[in-house]
N, C-alpha and C positions, 0 to 999 in steps of 0.2 A: 811476248810472242804474238804476232799478228797473222791470222790465218785467212785464207780464202776458202769458202765452203761452197761446194757445187752439188746440187741434187741433179739426178738424171745424168750422172757423169760417166756412164758406161757406153754411151753412144751419142751420135748426132751432135747437136749444139753443145751439149755438156762436155764432150771430148774436145771440141774446138775451143771452148772457153778455157779449159785446163791448159791446153797447149799455149794459147795466147798469153795467159797469166804467167805461166812459167817463163816465157820468153821476154815479156815486156812490162808486166805490172810491177811497179816499184813498191817497196816497203811491205812485201808479203814474205813471210818466213816459211810458211808451210801451206800446202793445198790439201784440203780434205775432200775426198771423192766419195760421194754417196750414191748408191744405186742397189738394186737387188742382186745383180749378177756379179759375184765376187771375181770369177775368172776374167771377165771383161775389165773390171776395175784394175786387176793386177796387171793386165796388158797395158792399160792406159798409164798406170803409174810407172811401169818399166820404161815407157817411151818418153817420159817427161824430162829426165835428168834434173829432177827437182825434189826436194823433200816433200813427201806425201804421206797421208794417212788414209787408209781404206776403211770405209764403214759400209758393210753390206747390210742393207735394211730395206724393208718395204715401208715407205713413208705413209702408207694408208693404214698401217697396223698400229693400234693403240699401244700394244706391248712394246713394239719397236720404238715408238715415239718416247715412251717413258724411259727406255734404256738410253736413248740418245740424250734426253734431258739430263740423265745422270752422268753421261759422258762429258757433257759441257761443264757440269758442276765440278767434276773431278779435275778437268783440265784447268779450271780457274783456281781450284784449291792448290794444285801442284805448282802453278805459276801465276802469280797475281797480275802479271803483265798481259796475261792471255786476253785477246780480244778478236772479234770477227771483223776484219777490215773490209771484207767483201763477201756478201752472200748473193749467190746466183741461183735462182730457182728455175731449173730447166725441166724438172720432172713433169711429164704430161704426155698425153696422146690423144688421137682423134680417130673416129671411124666415119667412113663415107656411107651414105645411104639414108633413106627416109625412115620414118617411124616404124615401118614394117621390116626394114632390112637390118637395122642395128639391134642387137640382142638387148634384153633387159639388163643382163650383167654388164655389158659394155656401157650402156646408158648410165647406170648407177656408178660404175667405176670411174667413168670420165669425170663425174661430179666430185667423187671422193678424191681423185688424184689432182685434177686440174684446179679445184676450188678449195676443198677442205684441207687437204694435205699442204697445199701452198700456203694457206693462212697459218696453219699450226707451225710449220717449219719456220716461217718468218717470225712469228711471235716468240718462238724459242730463241732465235738468234738476236733479237733486238736488245735484250738486257746485257749482252756482251759486246755491244757496239757503242761508239761515242762519236763526237764531232770529227768529221772527215771520213768516216766509214760510209760504205755504200751498199745499197740493195738493188739488185737487178732482177726484175720479174719478167720471164719470157711469156708475153701475151701472144697476140697474133693480129694480123690485119683483119681477121674475121671478126674482131671486136667492134669494127666500125659499121657493121650492118647485120641484119638477120640473113642467114644463108641456108636456104632449104637444101636438104640432102647433106648438110653438115650442121644441122640444126643444134644438136646437143653440144657438139664441140664448140661451135661459134658462141653459143649462149654461155658456156663455161668461161670462155675467154672475155666476154663482156663483163662478167663478174670480176675476173681477175684484174682486168684493165681498170675498172672503176675502183676496186679495192686499192690498187696500187696508187692511183692518182690521189685518192683521199688520204691514204697512209702517208704519202709524201708531205701533205700539208700538216699532218699531225706531228711528223718528225722534224719539220723545219726548225723548230726552236732548239732541238738537240744537235743540229748541224749534220744530221744523217741524210744523205742524198738517196732518193728512191726514184728509179727509172723504169718505166714500162717499155719493153722492147716489143715491137709489133711487126714481125717479118711477113713477107709474102711466102708462097711455096718455097721450101728449101729443098732443092732437087737432089743433093748428094748426101742425104741422111736417110735413116730408116723410116722417117715419118710417113712418107707417101705409101711405102710398101705395107706398113702396119695398118694404115687407114683403109687401104683397099681390101685387106684380108678380113672380111666379115664372115661370121658363121653362116649367115643367110644370104650373102651377097658376094659370090665369086666373080661377078661381072662388074667391073668398075664403071661401065657405061650406064649402069642403073643409077649412078650418082654423079660422078664427074668424069667426063670423057678424056680429058687431058690436063696437063699442068704446064701451060705455056709460060715463058718468061720466068722460069724458076730461078731463084737466087742461089748463091753458093754459100756453104757453111762458113768458110773463112771470111767472106765479105761481111756476112751478118755479124759474126763475132767481133771482128775488128771495129766495125762501125758502132756496135752496141757499147763496147767498152770505151770507145772514144766519147760517145754521148754521155756515158756515166761519169767519166772523169771531168767532163765539162759541166756536169750538174744539170743536164737536161731532164725534163719531166717525162718526155716521150722520145723514143728512137724509132724512126721508120727507116730501117737499114736497106734502102734500095729504091729504085725509081717507082716500081709498081706499087709498093706499099705506101709510098709518099702520095702518089696520085689517088690511091684508094682512100686514104685518110682525108685528103682535100675534097674529093667528090662526096664522101659521106657527110661532110659539113654543109654542102649546098644543094644536094639532090635529095628529094623526099625518099624515105625508106622504101615505100612501095615501088617507086621507079627503080631504085637500086636493086631490089629483088628481081624485077623483070630483066634488068640488065644482066644480073648474075645467071638468070635462067638461060639466057642465050650464051653467056660466056662459058658456063660449065659444060656445054655441049661441044665446045671447040676441041678438036683432037690435037 
């Protein structure tokens, strides 16, 4: 049995990936949906018309991680053909605001979820993967430069981006493809709403005034899976994230931060 495992599957890109996999991904027998909100996961599963398994867990919880490790071991014991054909790490979030606006809890939790949990979940999946299987890590275009007023989030995505790129090289001998997906703002998910809702920052203008040229969930998901199937190291699923990536290679970081300073004030 070959499964696709998706974290952050109760909303946003996670839901989009589940739908796209159910419709178009070949050689997947079951989709495992992982997130905290069981009711939302049940709604997603009901909409797929595909064999699914719901795992309601907090991927930042050590106890939950240990239980999930046991779940994988049990699945393998019950079916020796069990393998994870596709692991997609969508779990993550961001908060808008400078060092004063983002709470200490959110600052620490972004690191725990965007970095630590992403690594642990990936490491748990790798032993159940083999040649031809794929890992997709949802990074961000923010990984291409420092972003004031998105400082912690952007920094966490730099970590995940570099981890993903290096892991790809380590797994090449095994034939496991690892792809870093780096989207621009995705306008039709919960991300922007969650990012704007800070304990100490009710006014988004204190951080980012607007979100111009935002991409669509479906476009990001479709292009990301296409890049993964093609074996690409990096997917920049849209014009703006592609341009951002290219500019980040040729323009000094200090200049990029001043450009961002102007851009983030555009409504």
